[in-house]
TIMIKE-860499 format. One record per atom (N, C-alpha, C): x negated, z negated, y negated. Coordinates in steps of 0.05 Angstrom, whole numbers, plus 5000, padded with zeros to 4 digits. Layout:
% TIMIKE-860499
XZY
...
% end
This chain:
% TIMIKE-860499
699480655932
702080725927
702880785958
704680575970
705580636002
708880766001
708980986020
710981106018
712880996050
715581056041
717181106071
716781206091
715081236112
715781426134
716281356151
719281356158
720081246178
721281496188
721381726170
722082026187
719882216192
717582036194
715382226201
715282376224
716482326247
717582536263
718882766255
720482766235
722382966229
721183166212
722583406214
721083596200
721883606171
721083686153
721083626129
723583806117
723684036130
725984186119
728684156134
728983936145
731383806155
732083536146
730383416123
730983166114
732583176090
734282966094
736882866078
735982806040
736982796027
736682735998
735882366000
736982226027
735782036030
733781976034
732082086047
729182086051
727882216023
728282326019
727582395982
727482245969
729682015971
730081785949
728081605958
728181565986
726781305999
723181425987
722781605990
719581695984
719281695959
720681755942
720081705914
720981475893
722381285915
722881075901
720880895892
718580865910
715880655898
715180785873
715381055861
714681145840
716681015823
719181055830
721280945806
721180625797
720580505820
720480255819
718180135804
715380255801
713380165792
713780235760
715580345753
716180445722
719580365716
720380175730
723180085724
724480065700
723079925686
723579915658
724180155638
722080355646
722680555633
725080745637
724880735672
727580875678
730080775674
730480505671
733280385659
733080515629
731280525608
731780665586
732380925590
730881055606
731281385608
734681455624
734981225630
738281265640
739981205619
739181065604
740880915578
741481185565
739481285556
738681615539
740181795551
740381815580
741982015592
744982045598
745481745599
748581745597
750181755572
748381635548
749181665525
749482045514
747382185528
747782505519
749882625527
750782545560
752582635569
755082465557
755382265552
757482215534
758082395510
756082445486
756882585469
757582885475
756682995497
756683205506
759083295517
760383065533
763083125540
764883105513
764082945489
765882915471
766083245446
763783405458
764383575442
766683795439
767283855465
769684035471
772483895455
772683585452
774883455444
774683525414
772483505403
772083585373
772683815367
771884015385
772184305382
775284325375
776884175393
779984225401
781384185371
780083945359
781883855340
780883955313
778584145311
777884335293
779484555293
780384775316
781484935321
784584885312
785384595324
788684525315
788684485286
786384435275
786684305247
787384605228
785384825239
785385015219
787585235227
789285165251
790985295256
793685255243
793884975231
796784865215
795684905188
798185005181
798785155153
798884945134
799184655144
800184445115
796884385103
796784355079
794484305056
793984105060
795783875065
794683595071
793383545096
792783725119
791283725142
788883875142
788083965113
785784125110
782583905114
783683615107
781283355115
780283395139
782383385161
781683325186
779783485207
779983835196
778183915209
774983885203
775083815171
772383715159
771183515176
772783355182
771983065194
770783085220
772583335240
771683385262
769283565265
769583735251
766383915238
763883765242
764183555225
762383375220
761483235244
764083185260
763782965285
762483155303
763083435304
762183685324
759683675319
757883705295
755183755286
753983535300
755083245297
753783005301
753182985327
755183025346
755383045370
753383215386
753383505373
750783645385
747683535382
747483475357
745283385349
744383145363
746582945368
745082715383
745082795415
746583005424
746482995450
743383215454
742283275441
740083425445
737783205440
738782985414
736482775410
735882595436
738282505443
737982345465
736982455491
736982725490
735882785514
732482845517
731682875489
728982905479
728082615486
729282405472
728682155474
728182075511
730582105521
729982105553
727582235564
727082465557
724482605569
721982465559
722582355535
719982235522
719581945537
721481795543
720781585559
719781595585
721581785604
721081805630
717981985635
716582165616
714882335620
712382165639
711681895620
710381685634
710781675662
713381655673
713981605710
713181825720
713082085713
713182335726
710082425726
708182315699
705582365705
704282195723
705281975722
703681705732
704381755762
706281905774
706981965799
705582115813
705382375796
703182595803
700482485808
699782285783
696882145790
696882025808
698581845815
699081675851
697981855863
700482085873
700782255895
697582375897
696482435874
694182585877
691682485888
691882205880
689881985883
690081915911
692481875925
693481725949
691881975965
692682325966
691682425979
688182445982
686982445960
684882475952
683382245976
684782035969
683181765983
683481826009
685881856023
686681956042
684782126059
684382356042
682282576053
679182456059
678782286033
675682156045
675781936066
677981926076
678081696102
678481846126
679182116123
678982206149
677082316166
676782376189
674682406199
671982616197
670282646200
667882836197
669283156212
669883136233
670983366245
673283526233
675183366212
677483456203
676383666183
673983506165
672783686144
671383846149
669583896176
668984086186
670184296192
672884316201
674184566204
676284606179
676084496163
678684506138
677984766124
680084866111
679485126094
680185016065
678584976045
678084846023
680185046006
680485286006
682285385992
685385345993
686085406015
688785256029
689285046021
687484806027
687784546018
687984475992
686984605977
686784565951
689484665934
691084875947
693684935942
695184805951
695384735972
697184525987
697184245969
695184155960
695183925952
696783975918
695684175906
696484215877
699884255876
700684475903
703284465899
704584235903
704084085923
705083835933
705283665911
703783605892
703883375872
705783505853
705683795847
707383875830
710483805834
711683805866
713483815880
714183505874
712683345872
713283065869
714483055844
712983155820
713983175790
716483325790
716483475807
719283645808
721383445815
721183345838
723283165853
723982965837
722282835822
723182615809
724982625782
723582905774
725382905749
727483075751
728683215767
731183385768
732883185792
731883095805
733982925825
735282695803
732882565785
733982395765
735382425746
734782705734
736182815707
737282995713
738283145728
739683365736
741583345755
741583215779
743183225798
745983005793
744982755791
746382545776
747782615750
745882675730
747982705708
750282945711
749783165726
751583405735
753683215746
753583115766
755882935781
757382765761
755582685742
757482495729
759182705711
757782895693
759683055681
762083205695
761183235722
763883335731
766083175739
764982925745
767282695741
769082645715
767182665699
768482585672
770482875663
769783075666
771083295658
773583325678
772883305705
775783325719
778283035707
776782925705
779082665689
779782735667
779082865651
779782955625
782083205632
781683385647
783483545655
786083435668
785383255680
787683155702
789483005682
788182825664
790282695643
791482875616
789683025609
791183235584
792883465595
791583575622
793383815624
793783855655
794984085668
796584095689
794683985710
795383945727
792983815755
792184105763
792984295761
791684555771
788984555759
788984545737
785684575722
783884425735
784484145741
782183975752
781784065781
783984175795
784284305819
782084525826
782384745807
781184965807
778384905799
777684735788
775184635780
773884585798
774984335816
773984195832
773384425861
775384565862
775384805886
772684945878
773185055854
770285265851
767385115851
767684875841
765184765848
764184705872
765884685890
765784615913
764584915930
765885135927
765285375934
762085455925
761985395892
759585465881
756485335899
757585085903
755584875916
754784945946
756884985956
756985145988
755985405986
756685565971
754885895969
752185755965
751085635943
748685605938
746585475959
747685255975
746185145995
745785376017
748085546029
748085686050
745985896042
745986036016
744386226011
741786186009
741385935998
738785835996
736685736019
738585586036
737685616067
737485806080
738686036075
737486336087
734686406073
735086366054
732486516034
729486366036
730386136043
728085936040
725285996063
725886176079
723886246101
722486446081
723486606066
721986846043
719986576029
720986396019
718986265999
716486166019
717886026039
715685926059
713686196072
714386406069
712186606076
711286686055
711986706037
709986736007
708686476007
708786286004
707286076004
704986056022
705386156047
703486136067
701386386064
702486636060
700786816046
698686766026
700386586005
698886555981
696786395992
697286186002
694786006017
692486186027
693686336046
691686546059
689586666044
691186836022
689186996004
687986805985
689086585978
686986415962
684486285978
685486226001
683286156016
680986396023
681686556030
679786796032
678086866010
679586835980
677286955960
675686685955
676886475955
674186225952
672586225975
673086296000
670886306022
669486576017
669986746010
668987005994
665886895975
667786805955
665786685934
663786515937
664786275958
662686095957
660686225977
660886485990
659286556008
657686795987
657186845967
656487045949
654087185962
652587055963
649887125974
650187235994
651087176016
651787286045
653287576039
655587566015
656187846017
654087996009
652587925985
650888115976
648688205998
647988036007
645788086037
646388326044
649588346060
650688576076
651888746062
651988716032
653088956017
656189006025
656888796033
660088796043
662188706019
660988765993
663088755971
665988895979
665489125979
668289315983
669889196008
668489136029
670189086050
671088786046
670288626035
671188386025
673488426005
673188675985
675988705962
677988805981
677089006004
679789076020
681688926040
679588676048
680288456060
682988266047
681788246025
683588056003
685488245996
685088525989
687488635979
689788695997
689288656030
691288626050
692188436045
690788186044
692087946043
694587906019
693588005996
695488035973
697188215977
696688435990
699288636000
701888496011
700788386034
702688226053
703887986030
702987876011
703687695993
705787845978
705188035969
707288225950
709588285970
709588325992
711788396000
713588136007
712488016014
713787696012
715587585991
713487665969
714887575945
717687735934
717188065941
718488225939
721888125953
721488095978
723787935997
724787765983
723187545972
723887325963
725487385930
724587575922
725887645902
728587775900
728887935923
731588025931
733987885935
732087645955
733987505965
735187235940
733387295918
734287075891
736887265879
736187545876
738087705863
740887695877
740687645906
743787605910
744687355910
742887115902
744486825903
744886815873
743986925854
744586945827
747287075827
747487415835
749987535832
752287325844
752387225870
754687075879
754986935861
752986755854
754486515839
754786555806
754886795792
756086985771
758086965774
758987115807
762087145815
763686905812
762986715823
764686525826
764986305798
763686355786
763786235761
765486395739
765086705737
766986875730
769786865738
770086825765
773286865778
774486585768
773286355771
774086075765
774986055734
772886155715
774086135685
776386335679
776586525691
778786755683
781286615697
781386485720
783686415730
784886125714
783185995702
783385745691
784385865661
783486065650
783686185618
786786285619
786886425649
790586535647
791886375647
791486105664
793885905663
792985815637
791585725626
791585625598
792885835576
792486055574
794286245554
796786315557
798286265586
800486225592
802285955585
800685775576
801985505569
801685565542
800185645531
799585665502
801785865494
802986085505
804786235499
807386045504
807685875518
810185745528
810385525510
808185485502
808185265477
807284965485
806984965511
806584675525
803384615517
801484755509
799284625497
798984785472
796984735453
796084855426
793585085434
793385195417
790485415414
787685265419
788284925404
785784805405
785384775436
787084675445
787484595479
785784795496
786985005490
786085295502
782985365500
781185255475
779985285466
777584995485
778984835483
777684655494
777384635528
779784715538
779284845566
776785075576
777085195564
774985435562
771785285548
771385095542
769184955523
768284805548
770684625570
769784495584
768984595604
769984875616
769584975643
766685115635
765585255612
763485375608
761685155608
761884985594
760384705594
758984575619
761184625636
760684495666
758984605680
759584905674
758285125699
756085165686
754685125655
752185115654
750084945667
751084655670
748784525686
749584535716
752084685721
752284775758
750985015759
750485135737
748685405747
745585295748
744685145729
742684995732
742184845762
744184705771
744384525792
743584795814
744485035815
743585235834
741185275836
740285265806
736485285804
735585065815
736484805809
735384515820
735484515852
737084615865
737684635891
735184765903
735585005891
733685215901
730685105899
729884965876
727984885872
726584635888
728684445892
728484215911
727684335940
729284625948
728484645972
725284735974
724884845954
721884985951
720084765946
720684625939
718984285928
718484165956
720784205969
719884045994
717984186013
718984486007
716584616027
713984566019
713184606000
710584555980
709584275989
711484105990
709883825992
710483776030
710583926043
710483926070
707983916077
706084096071
703084086079
702383756064
703683646039
703083426028
702883216038
705383096046
705882916068
704682986096
704583166112
702783236125
700183146132
698483126109
695583086103
696082726108
697982666089
697882416086
699582176114
700682376129
701582246156
698882266174
697382426170
694782546191
693782236196
693982176223
692581926224
689781886227
688781606217
685981636222
684281546241
682081656256
681781676281
679081516274
677981416254
675881196251
677081066232
677080796238
678680586221
677580316222
677280176206
676579916208
678079786223
676779556240
678379336252
679679166240
682279086244
683278876229
681578646214
680178556240
678578306225
675578426224
675178666216
672478786205
671278576183
668478526188
666778396165
665178586156
664378466131
660378626121
658878576139
657478846142
655178816160
653178666146
651778526160
649678276151
646478456166
645178556146
643078626153
639878466153
639578356168
637578136168
634678276170
634978446196
632078586196
632578926202
634178906214
634879206220
633779376245
635179196265
634779276293
636679476301
636479706314
638379856321
638679936349
640979896364
641079946389
643080146399
643280306416
644780416426
645080366462
647080246464
647180186492
649580286508
648780456531
649680636549
651780786534
651280966511
653081076492
653081366511
656281406508
656681686525
659281796499
657382066489
660082156466
659682466475
662382606464
662282946463
664382986447
663383146428
665483236405
668583366418
667583446447
670083576459
670183476490
671983396500
672683266523
670183406546
671283656539
668683856566
666283896567
665183806532
662683786534
661383566521
660083426538
659283136534
655683186519
655883066499
652983086481
650582876493
651182696495
649682456497
650982306529
649682266545
650582146571
649581886581
651081676572
649981426579
647281306564
646681466535
644381406518
644381066517
641180966522
640480766517
637780796499
637680656479
635480676458
634980456439
633680406444
633380106418
630880146404
631580136372
629980226353
629179926337
626679796340
626179536336
626079526294
626779296291
626379316261
624079346247
624479546227
621179576213
619479786225
620479926252
619080176262
620780476250
618780636248
619280886240
619081066268
621881076281
622281186306
623081546306
621281726315
622481966311
624382106332
625682206332
627682346352
626682636358
625982776377
625883036375
626383166405
626383446407
627783556434
628583806416
629783966439
631284236434
633884206424
634684416417
637284456405
639784426423
641184226412
643084106431
642483876445
640283756447
639783516458
640383226447
642283286418
643683036415
642082886397
640182956383
638482836358
641282796334
641183006328
643182966299
646382816301
646282836328
649182706340
648582356342
645582326346
645882016346
645581896310
644882106298
645181986270
648581996260
649482196273
652382106261
654581926276
653281846300
654381556312
653381356303
650981396287
650181076271
651681086245
652481296227
653881286203
656281236214
657081256242
660581236245
662381416237
661281696237
663481916234
664381956256
663681876282
665381836302
664981606314
666881556333
666581366355
665881436388
663781356397
663281386423
665281356444
665281516460
667481566484
667681256505
664781156503
664280906526
661180816511
660880566515
658080486502
658880366476
656580256463
657280076437
653880156416
654280186394
652280246376
652179976365
649979786357
649279586351
646779546321
647379426304
645379376283
644879086281
643079016290
641978646294
644578556309
644778626326
646978536345
649778546345
650678666317
652778696311
654778966314
656179026333
656879276337
658779416306
658079636309
658279786284
661679866282
662479786300
665679826304
666979556293
665479366297
666679146286
666279066256
664979186240
664779216209
665479386201
666179306174
667379516148
665479806153
666579996142
665380176148
663280286122
665080156093
663680106068
661080026073
660779726090
658479586089
656079736112
656879856127
654779986146
654080226130
655580306113
654080586102
652680516078
653080286066
651880216046
648680156052
648480076080
646779946089
644080206105
645280406105
643880666113
643880826087
641280986087
640481196066
640081446091
640981716080
640881946096
640182126079
637782286089
637282526075
637882756098
639982856095
640283056116
639183346114
639683466135
638283796134
639183966114
641684016116
642884126093
643783946070
642083966049
643283836025
645583936012
647683906002
650283995983
649883805957
649683955941
649483785910
651883845896
652883685873
654783735866
653783895833
656884055831
656084295808
655684065776
653283945781
653283745754
650083795748
648383585738
645783625725
644283525745
641683595744
640083425764
639883175767
639883065737
639582755732
642282625749
644782755746
647082625758
647282585789
645882885796
645582935824
643782645837
641582575827
640282385830
641782115829
642882045806
644081875800
646281765819
647981945832
649181985856
648381735875
646281745882
645181525902
645981185900
646481145870
646980895859
647981005825
650980965825
652081075798
650980855777
651080605782
650580445764
647480365760
645680585770
642680505768
641480595731
640380445723
639180455696
637880775703
636880895679
635381105676
632481065685
631580865679
628480745690
628280825720
630880685732
630680685761
631280985773
632781145760
633081405764
629481565766
629081485743
626181685734
625081545757
624481245768
622281195782
622881335813
625781415816
626981495847
625181805844
625281935824
625182225815
621882295819
620582075808
617282095810
616582045837
618081925858
617181855880
618082095896
620082245889
620282435905
618782685897
617182635877
615982885870
617583105853
618883015840
621083215823
620083225794
618483055787
618883025754
616783275751
614783355758
613383675754
615483895756
617183895775
619184125772
621184085752
621883795748
623783785718
622683865696
619483775696
618083885666
618184165656
618284355685
618584625670
620884835675
623584595674
625784655669
626684705643
627684905623
627984895604
629984705594
631784575613
633984345599
632984075617
630284135629
629583855640
631683745662
632583435661
633783395677
636783475677
637183515649
640083595644
640783885660
638884005670
639484295677
641484255703
643284375697
645884405718
644784565742
645784435770
644484595794
646684825802
648484765793
650585075806
652484875826
654185095835
656284955860
654884975882
654684695894
653484695923
650584695916
649284695894
646684635893
644884985889
647085165887
644985435888
643285515865
643285335849
641085425830
638785335832
638085215855
636285085860
634785125890
632085175898
631885205920
632184995947
630985105972
631884875997
631084675985
627384695983
625584485980
626584265957
627184395936
627984285911
630084095917
632784225934
634884085940
634383825956
632683835974
631783635998
630183425974
629083535959
627283315948
629583125926
631483245918
633683085902
635282965919
635283005951
637082875970
634782575970
632582595971
630782405974
630182195955
630982315928
630482185907
633281995907
635382125913
637881985922
638081745939
635981715960
635781585980
634081335966
632081495952
629981215944
631581055920
633481165907
634381075885
636980835902
638480945922
640380735935
638780565955
636580525958
634680335967
636180165991
636280326017
638080206036
635780056058
636379846069
634179776091
634579926119
636280106128
636180296143
635880626137
633580796143
632981006130
633881286161
635081436153
635381696168
634481926157
632782066170
631582336152
632382526182
634482656172
635182876191
634083166179
632383246190
629483516186
630083496157
628283266143
628383266115
626483416101
624583516114
622383736104
622683966117
624584076129
624784376144
624784566118
625984526102
626184746078
623384766056
620884606059
618984536039
616184676052
615184736035
612184896046
610484656050
607784776056
606584546072
605184406044
605384406029
604284276002
606184085992
608484205992
610784035986
611383826007
611483956030
611783736050
610183466050
607483526051
604983346055
606183146023
606883246005
607583065986
610282875988
611983016005
614482806010
614282686031
612882756054
612182586075
610682326062
609182356047
607882126034
609981956023
611681996012
613981915999
615381826019
616081926042
617881846066
615981566073
613081606086
612081356087
612281166070
611681236044
611780966026
614780806029
616480986025
619080896019
620480676052
619080816076
619480766099
618080486108
615980386092
614780186092
615879896097
616079776118
617979546121
620879606122
621679826134
624579956133
624680016160
627179976170
627180116202
628580426190
627180596202
627480976197
627181076225
629481226216
629781436241
628681706229
627181886242
626282126235
627882346259
629282496253
630282746270
628582976259
626683096276
624883286270
624383526290
624283766279
623483996297
620984006296
619283986274
616484076274
615083776279
613983856303
612783556314
610383456290
609283596280
606483536262
607883356240
610383306239
611583156220
611782906227
611482806249
611582586263
610382436279
608082596277
605482456293
604882146285
605582036263
604781836256
607381586261
609081736271
611581506280
609981296297
611881086293
611180826311
611580946341
613981036344
614881186368
616081446365
615681546383
616681886389
619081796415
621381896406
623281916430
623882216439
623182286460
624182536469
626382556487
628982746470
631382736475
631983026500
633383046515
634583256530
636883206546
638583426543
641383406553
642283076546
642583006519
643382676513
642582496523
639882516539
638682246554
635982236540
634681996539
631781986532
629782056559
628682216562
626082306573
623682186578
622982146556
620282096543
620681976522
618181716520
618381576494
615781446492
615081386470
611581306468
610281376438
607981336428
606981466409
606081746416
605181926393
603882146397
602182206418
599781996412
597382036438
599481926465
599781756466
601781716491
603081976505
604282106488
606182326496
604582576514
602082576494
600282796500
599282726523
597982536527
596682396558
598682456570
601382396574
603582476593
603482736606
602782896594
603783236600
605983256609
608283146592
610383256600
612183406581
614483346576
615983506561
614983526534
613783296519
613183276492
610483436493
608583396505
606383606509
607183876513
608583996524
609484246534
610984336501
612384156481
613684236457
611084236439
609184096440
606484076422
604984386428
604584396449
602784696458
604784886446
607684906451
609585156439
609185226411
609484986393
608784946364
605985056361
604184996372
601085046367
601485316371
602185476398
601285766391
603085906377
605785786362
607185886344
605485876310
603785806311
602085686284
602785506267
604085296284
605384996272
602584876264
602684846232
600084736226
600484416236
598184286237
598483996246
597283846219
599583646211
599283506196
597383316185
596683156210
593682976207
592083156230
589783236206
587283336216
585683286239
585882946234
585082836263
585982876288
588482976290
589383036312
588383326326
586883436313
586083776322
584883656349
583383356349
581883336378
584083216405
586483186392
588283096414
589883326426
589183596417
590783816431
590583786460
592683866475
592483896508
590784056518
590384056533
588584246550
590384516563
% end
């Protein structure tokens, strides 16, 4: 659902109702039939509501008449009064029932739009986000959309309609002063409400900000439960959280006191207007200009009018709060996409799987360049290992290949096709990634493997599980493959998480594979099993292996040594050892640190 964003540069706290209406209009238009029916029920409800004081007047006048033949008149109006009151409520309930689908669908569409947009945003945004505050902003924002839809359509407009009807009735039936007092008091009431609400809105903002901060801190602490336990910082975390809650408490108190001033001022305006009009009406009754029923009708109209007006004050306050709540929601939706498909992007067509990095320069920040004019070609079907020290650019190459980022200059191509010219969906469908730090969903182990290809059959899922050597582990679990892995996979070990990640990739079955330290958390026995599975699945596929432990990549077709974002050496394991260069130094260092050699035949290849 597309929104009007012509006011994108204007702060939301300064936006008028016209912008709100344009923003919400798509949701209303999508269900225009239901909205029309709901509006008919709304008008009908207001019509019978305005008729109730009129019926009440005739009841009082009929009872005030001593003539016996007039006794039938109050009975008729008593029945009419009861009928009006019932139908007013019934029409209101029917209106809500018809319109509920509109508001719930609007919340659904707004939530979905934000969710989809968040998944389109670049990796850098998600690396720096605060999950707790973000989730609270989305929740409050979607609730704000719901509130604005319901109360703008069914409270502000009906109240204005009722005000016009009551003013017309008072002018036609009574002195013009009654209508003038009504309009004057309404203007004062609305002006006071707006001015006071604008003043107190800063306390609402402050309370929301502190609420998000406290929630973010709580979720961050709970997500890092093990770290808290390692350092025995439970009390420190509780104190830190309590300080955030104390600030929130003070902001809420200021918010509540300002609300007290607003409610008291509103009550004073309503009471003064009602007293003034009843004084005039009582004088007219004494003078014989109007009946006792007329006085009751005036009183009923004024009270009946100020009931929704009092609610209008609440609605305005809530609209301002809703606008504050949806500020961050609209801010998320307006956040530009740094990585987007070209207008003429086509699906990637992988025939062989040749990968080229042509003079690629990239840095996460302008002042810190990671890759400096990198030239690298990986032939189709080759297994190429990337090695080097920390910060050499190994993982960055993987992120650029997956197009999490675009290079500042140069080009990345697959089978001669620039990846910036193909759709992101087709690019990522062609690449399988086993990351160094695998994060699992809080679901069953089976469903976490199935995530690699959600429509896969059970046979395909279990085949991937066996290839990743997960079947023995699953067999020893009380609930088997239905075991839940916990939030972020905290209930399984690092090695088990990586085997689940490998099973996912095996299930996805892409033509290009990227292993980013895929065996870093495995013991020697498990590592051998996984390396065997990796070699099997890598056969006839283009594979990139990012490795720290050189023993895991000695069988690679080519090993590329990176330093400061550039290729300094490349060749087979034996060739690089013979060069006595950077790779040979790394190899000797790992041998001294007790690094095991995967291939036993390599013992003779140790450099002197």
